[in-house]
C-alpha atoms as an extended CHARMM CRD file, in Angstrom:
* protein
*
       100  EXT
         1         1  MET       CA            -26.7480000000      -50.0680000000      -32.2200000000  PROA      1               0.0000000000
         2         2  THR       CA            -23.9750000000      -52.6360000000      -32.4220000000  PROA      2               0.0000000000
         3         3  LYS       CA            -21.7580000000      -53.5400000000      -29.5010000000  PROA      3               0.0000000000
         4         4  ASP       CA            -18.8390000000      -51.7370000000      -31.1750000000  PROA      4               0.0000000000
         5         5  ASP       CA            -20.9860000000      -48.6220000000      -31.6190000000  PROA      5               0.0000000000
         6         6  GLN       CA            -22.0330000000      -48.7550000000      -27.9650000000  PROA      6               0.0000000000
         7         7  THR       CA            -18.4200000000      -49.1790000000      -26.8510000000  PROA      7               0.0000000000
         8         8  ALA       CA            -17.3540000000      -46.2170000000      -28.9850000000  PROA      8               0.0000000000
         9         9  GLU       CA            -20.1710000000      -44.0770000000      -27.5790000000  PROA      9               0.0000000000
        10        10  ASN       CA            -19.3070000000      -45.0570000000      -24.0060000000  PROA      10              0.0000000000
        11        11  CYS       CA            -15.6430000000      -44.2210000000      -24.6250000000  PROA      11              0.0000000000
        12        12  ALA       CA            -16.5850000000      -40.8340000000      -26.0570000000  PROA      12              0.0000000000
        13        13  ARG       CA            -18.7720000000      -40.0580000000      -23.0460000000  PROA      13              0.0000000000
        14        14  LEU       CA            -16.0650000000      -41.1610000000      -20.5910000000  PROA      14              0.0000000000
        15        15  GLN       CA            -13.5010000000      -39.0980000000      -22.5010000000  PROA      15              0.0000000000
        16        16  SER       CA            -15.7950000000      -36.0690000000      -22.3010000000  PROA      16              0.0000000000
        17        17  GLN       CA            -16.0650000000      -36.3560000000      -18.5150000000  PROA      17              0.0000000000
        18        18  LEU       CA            -12.3020000000      -36.8640000000      -18.2730000000  PROA      18              0.0000000000
        19        19  ALA       CA            -11.6420000000      -33.7810000000      -20.4200000000  PROA      19              0.0000000000
        20        20  GLN       CA            -13.7460000000      -31.6440000000      -18.0810000000  PROA      20              0.0000000000
        21        21  ILE       CA            -11.6110000000      -32.3880000000      -15.0210000000  PROA      21              0.0000000000
        22        22  ASP       CA             -9.1560000000      -29.5320000000      -15.5850000000  PROA      22              0.0000000000
        23        23  ASN       CA            -12.0080000000      -27.0080000000      -15.6550000000  PROA      23              0.0000000000
        24        24  VAL       CA            -13.9510000000      -28.6050000000      -12.8150000000  PROA      24              0.0000000000
        25        25  ARG       CA            -10.9500000000      -28.6360000000      -10.5050000000  PROA      25              0.0000000000
        26        26  LYS       CA            -10.8410000000      -24.8170000000      -10.7750000000  PROA      26              0.0000000000
        27        27  VAL       CA            -14.2180000000      -24.4850000000       -9.0540000000  PROA      27              0.0000000000
        28        28  SER       CA            -15.2860000000      -25.2500000000       -5.5110000000  PROA      28              0.0000000000
        29        29  PHE       CA            -16.5300000000      -28.6340000000       -4.3570000000  PROA      29              0.0000000000
        30        30  TYR       CA            -19.7280000000      -26.8070000000       -3.4270000000  PROA      30              0.0000000000
        31        31  SER       CA            -20.2630000000      -25.1570000000       -6.8200000000  PROA      31              0.0000000000
        32        32  PRO       CA            -23.1220000000      -26.2030000000       -9.1090000000  PROA      32              0.0000000000
        33        33  ASP       CA            -20.5610000000      -26.9160000000      -11.8570000000  PROA      33              0.0000000000
        34        34  PHE       CA            -18.8000000000      -29.5180000000       -9.7250000000  PROA      34              0.0000000000
        35        35  GLN       CA            -22.0560000000      -31.0120000000       -8.4800000000  PROA      35              0.0000000000
        36        36  SER       CA            -23.3760000000      -31.3430000000      -12.0450000000  PROA      36              0.0000000000
        37        37  TRP       CA            -20.1360000000      -32.9050000000      -13.3260000000  PROA      37              0.0000000000
        38        38  TYR       CA            -20.0120000000      -35.3030000000      -10.3680000000  PROA      38              0.0000000000
        39        39  LYS       CA            -23.6280000000      -36.3960000000      -10.8610000000  PROA      39              0.0000000000
        40        40  GLN       CA            -23.1990000000      -36.8820000000      -14.6200000000  PROA      40              0.0000000000
        41        41  THR       CA            -19.9790000000      -38.8350000000      -14.1510000000  PROA      41              0.0000000000
        42        42  GLY       CA            -21.4880000000      -41.1040000000      -11.5050000000  PROA      42              0.0000000000
        43        43  GLU       CA            -24.5810000000      -41.7750000000      -13.5980000000  PROA      43              0.0000000000
        44        44  LEU       CA            -22.4380000000      -42.5060000000      -16.6560000000  PROA      44              0.0000000000
        45        45  ILE       CA            -20.2190000000      -44.9890000000      -14.8190000000  PROA      45              0.0000000000
        46        46  GLU       CA            -23.2690000000      -46.6750000000      -13.3140000000  PROA      46              0.0000000000
        47        47  SER       CA            -25.0200000000      -46.9280000000      -16.6930000000  PROA      47              0.0000000000
        48        48  ILE       CA            -21.9550000000      -48.4870000000      -18.3350000000  PROA      48              0.0000000000
        49        49  TYR       CA            -20.7490000000      -50.8290000000      -15.5980000000  PROA      49              0.0000000000
        50        50  GLY       CA            -23.6870000000      -51.2980000000      -13.2170000000  PROA      50              0.0000000000
        51        51  LYS       CA            -24.3790000000      -50.0330000000       -9.7180000000  PROA      51              0.0000000000
        52        52  ASN       CA            -22.4080000000      -52.7500000000       -7.9050000000  PROA      52              0.0000000000
        53        53  SER       CA            -19.4290000000      -52.7550000000      -10.2650000000  PROA      53              0.0000000000
        54        54  HSD       CA            -15.8890000000      -51.9740000000       -9.1720000000  PROA      54              0.0000000000
        55        55  PRO       CA            -15.6980000000      -48.7320000000      -11.2180000000  PROA      55              0.0000000000
        56        56  CYS       CA            -18.9700000000      -47.4740000000       -9.7460000000  PROA      56              0.0000000000
        57        57  GLU       CA            -17.9940000000      -48.3270000000       -6.1790000000  PROA      57              0.0000000000
        58        58  ALA       CA            -14.5160000000      -46.8540000000       -6.6820000000  PROA      58              0.0000000000
        59        59  PHE       CA            -16.0390000000      -43.6030000000       -7.9540000000  PROA      59              0.0000000000
        60        60  GLN       CA            -18.4310000000      -43.4040000000       -5.0150000000  PROA      60              0.0000000000
        61        61  ALA       CA            -15.5400000000      -43.9810000000       -2.5990000000  PROA      61              0.0000000000
        62        62  VAL       CA            -13.5410000000      -40.9610000000       -3.7960000000  PROA      62              0.0000000000
        63        63  LEU       CA            -13.3850000000      -38.2150000000       -1.1820000000  PROA      63              0.0000000000
        64        64  PHE       CA            -13.2060000000      -34.5600000000       -2.1980000000  PROA      64              0.0000000000
        65        65  THR       CA            -13.1450000000      -33.1730000000        1.3390000000  PROA      65              0.0000000000
        66        66  PRO       CA            -10.9220000000      -34.0710000000        4.2960000000  PROA      66              0.0000000000
        67        67  LEU       CA            -11.8540000000      -37.2340000000        6.1360000000  PROA      67              0.0000000000
        68        68  PHE       CA            -11.3120000000      -35.5380000000        9.4910000000  PROA      68              0.0000000000
        69        69  LEU       CA            -10.3370000000      -32.1350000000       10.8310000000  PROA      69              0.0000000000
        70        70  SER       CA             -8.4840000000      -30.9630000000       13.8750000000  PROA      70              0.0000000000
        71        71  CYS       CA             -7.6570000000      -27.5530000000       15.2430000000  PROA      71              0.0000000000
        72        72  ARG       CA             -4.1740000000      -27.9450000000       13.7590000000  PROA      72              0.0000000000
        73        73  CYS       CA             -5.4480000000      -28.3230000000       10.2020000000  PROA      73              0.0000000000
        74        74  GLY       CA             -5.1650000000      -25.2650000000        8.0250000000  PROA      74              0.0000000000
        75        75  ASP       CA             -7.3800000000      -24.3260000000        5.1120000000  PROA      75              0.0000000000
        76        76  THR       CA             -5.0420000000      -26.1180000000        2.7170000000  PROA      76              0.0000000000
        77        77  VAL       CA             -6.4200000000      -29.5110000000        3.7540000000  PROA      77              0.0000000000
        78        78  PHE       CA             -9.6070000000      -28.7570000000        1.8080000000  PROA      78              0.0000000000
        79        79  THR       CA             -7.7050000000      -27.8660000000       -1.3530000000  PROA      79              0.0000000000
        80        80  GLU       CA             -5.4350000000      -30.8800000000       -0.9990000000  PROA      80              0.0000000000
        81        81  ALA       CA             -8.3680000000      -33.2720000000       -0.4940000000  PROA      81              0.0000000000
        82        82  TYR       CA            -10.2100000000      -31.8190000000       -3.4860000000  PROA      82              0.0000000000
        83        83  GLU       CA             -7.1370000000      -32.0620000000       -5.7210000000  PROA      83              0.0000000000
        84        84  GLN       CA             -6.4680000000      -35.6250000000       -4.5950000000  PROA      84              0.0000000000
        85        85  GLY       CA            -10.0780000000      -36.5980000000       -5.2720000000  PROA      85              0.0000000000
        86        86  MET       CA             -9.9480000000      -35.1160000000       -8.7570000000  PROA      86              0.0000000000
        87        87  GLU       CA             -6.7310000000      -37.0220000000       -9.5060000000  PROA      87              0.0000000000
        88        88  GLU       CA             -8.2960000000      -40.2630000000       -8.2770000000  PROA      88              0.0000000000
        89        89  VAL       CA            -11.2470000000      -39.7420000000      -10.6170000000  PROA      89              0.0000000000
        90        90  ARG       CA             -8.8780000000      -38.8840000000      -13.4810000000  PROA      90              0.0000000000
        91        91  SER       CA             -7.0450000000      -42.1740000000      -12.9080000000  PROA      91              0.0000000000
        92        92  LEU       CA            -10.3010000000      -44.1160000000      -12.6430000000  PROA      92              0.0000000000
        93        93  LEU       CA            -11.7160000000      -42.6950000000      -15.8830000000  PROA      93              0.0000000000
        94        94  ALA       CA             -8.4030000000      -43.2560000000      -17.6840000000  PROA      94              0.0000000000
        95        95  SER       CA             -8.4150000000      -46.8620000000      -16.4610000000  PROA      95              0.0000000000
        96        96  CYS       CA            -11.9850000000      -47.3290000000      -17.6950000000  PROA      96              0.0000000000
        97        97  LEU       CA            -10.9630000000      -46.0230000000      -21.1190000000  PROA      97              0.0000000000
        98        98  ARG       CA             -7.9530000000      -48.3590000000      -21.3090000000  PROA      98              0.0000000000
        99        99  LYS       CA            -10.1680000000      -51.3620000000      -20.5620000000  PROA      99              0.0000000000
       100       100  ALA       CA            -12.8600000000      -50.3800000000      -23.0750000000  PROA      100             0.0000000000
């Protein structure tokens, strides 16, 4: 496989994970669908860029649950954290595609 072929394949795989975000964000952080998508996305980024790369570390740093809770926090903090995490991953994958 040529370098151009590999780049095209990597872009297609990144695009596939990016395209799944709208469906994945409809399910719970705890659902098997999210867990599978998250694992596949992390493994893909690591295989393309390496474990210690900026994209891999940035992906691992994304939070999908609140960093802290207090008695004043309502249930919306979980939804907000999940949505924010999904948007961060969307931006990261889009950035990876632009640089490819």
